C-alpha positions in Angstrom: 23.0 32.6 -7.5 25.6 35.3 -6.0 29.1 34.4 -5.2 31.3 36.5 -2.3 35.4 36.7 -3.3 36.6 34.5 0.0 39.9 36.8 -0.6 37.8 40.5 -0.8 34.0 40.4 0.4 33.8 43.3 -1.9 34.0 41.7 -4.6 30.7 39.8 -5.3 29.2 38.2 -8.3 25.4 37.0 -9.0 24.2 35.2 -11.9 20.9 36.8 -12.4 19.0 34.2 -15.1 16.4 37.2 -15.2 12.3 37.6 -15.9 11.2 34.2 -18.1 8.8 36.5 -20.3 11.0 39.5 -20.4 12.3 40.0 -24.4 14.6 41.9 -24.9 16.1 41.1 -21.5 18.0 44.0 -19.4 18.1 41.6 -16.1 20.1 39.2 -17.5 24.0 37.9 -16.9 26.6 38.2 -14.9 26.4 41.0 -12.5 30.1 42.3 -10.9 31.2 44.7 -8.1 34.6 45.2 -6.9 33.4 47.7 -4.3 30.4 46.1 -2.3 27.7 47.3 -5.0 28.3 50.6 -4.7 29.2 49.9 -8.9 28.5 47.8 -10.9 29.1 46.1 -14.1 27.5 43.9 -16.7 29.1 41.1 -18.6 26.6 38.8 -21.1 27.9 35.7 -22.6 27.5 36.9 -25.6 26.3 40.4 -27.2 23.6 39.0 -29.9 22.0 36.3 -27.8 21.7 38.6 -24.4 18.3 38.6 -24.5 18.2 34.9 -24.7 21.0 34.1 -22.6 20.9 33.5 -19.2 23.3 32.9 -16.3 22.4 30.1 -14.2 25.6 29.6 -11.7 28.8 31.1 -10.4 31.8 29.7 -8.2 35.1 31.9 -6.9 38.1 30.4 -5.7 41.0 30.7 -7.0 40.0 31.1 -10.3 36.2 32.1 -11.4 33.2 29.4 -12.9 29.9 30.8 -14.3 27.5 28.6 -16.5 24.7 30.3 -19.0 21.8 28.6 -20.3 20.6 29.6 -23.4 17.2 29.5 -23.9 13.8 31.1 -24.8 10.0 30.5 -24.3 7.0 32.5 -25.3 4.1 30.9 -26.3 4.3 29.2 -30.1 8.0 28.1 -29.5 10.4 26.9 -26.8 14.3 26.4 -28.1 16.4 24.9 -25.4 20.5 24.7 -25.2 21.6 26.5 -28.1 25.2 27.3 -28.5 25.6 30.3 -25.7 24.8 27.0 -23.3 28.6 27.3 -21.6 30.7 26.7 -18.5 33.3 29.5 -18.6 36.5 29.7 -16.5 38.5 33.4 -15.6 41.5 33.6 -13.1 41.2 37.1 -13.6 37.9 38.5 -12.1 36.5 38.5 -15.6 38.7 40.4 -17.5 39.5 37.5 -20.0 37.0 34.4 -19.9 37.7 30.9 -21.7 35.4 28.5 -22.3 36.0 24.7 -20.4 
């Protein structure tokens, strides 16, 4: 999902679920650019679970909301709804994030 800041179109967020079968995955999390895509920064819900936690949804207005879903699907197992599944809220563009 892509969200563009309504007050500054150079600020763009992307919530990336990533590929289903890539472990560890590097294409998951929240991506943010403040210069229209020339440079970016990646945020993960937790460094220790970034390979199994995906970001699904992001919304930007007066504050930023994002959701994550911790799950892992393999041939022999399926884990869903782990402790890193959450709703996150930030009033400063992701510099400080709280759980809601």
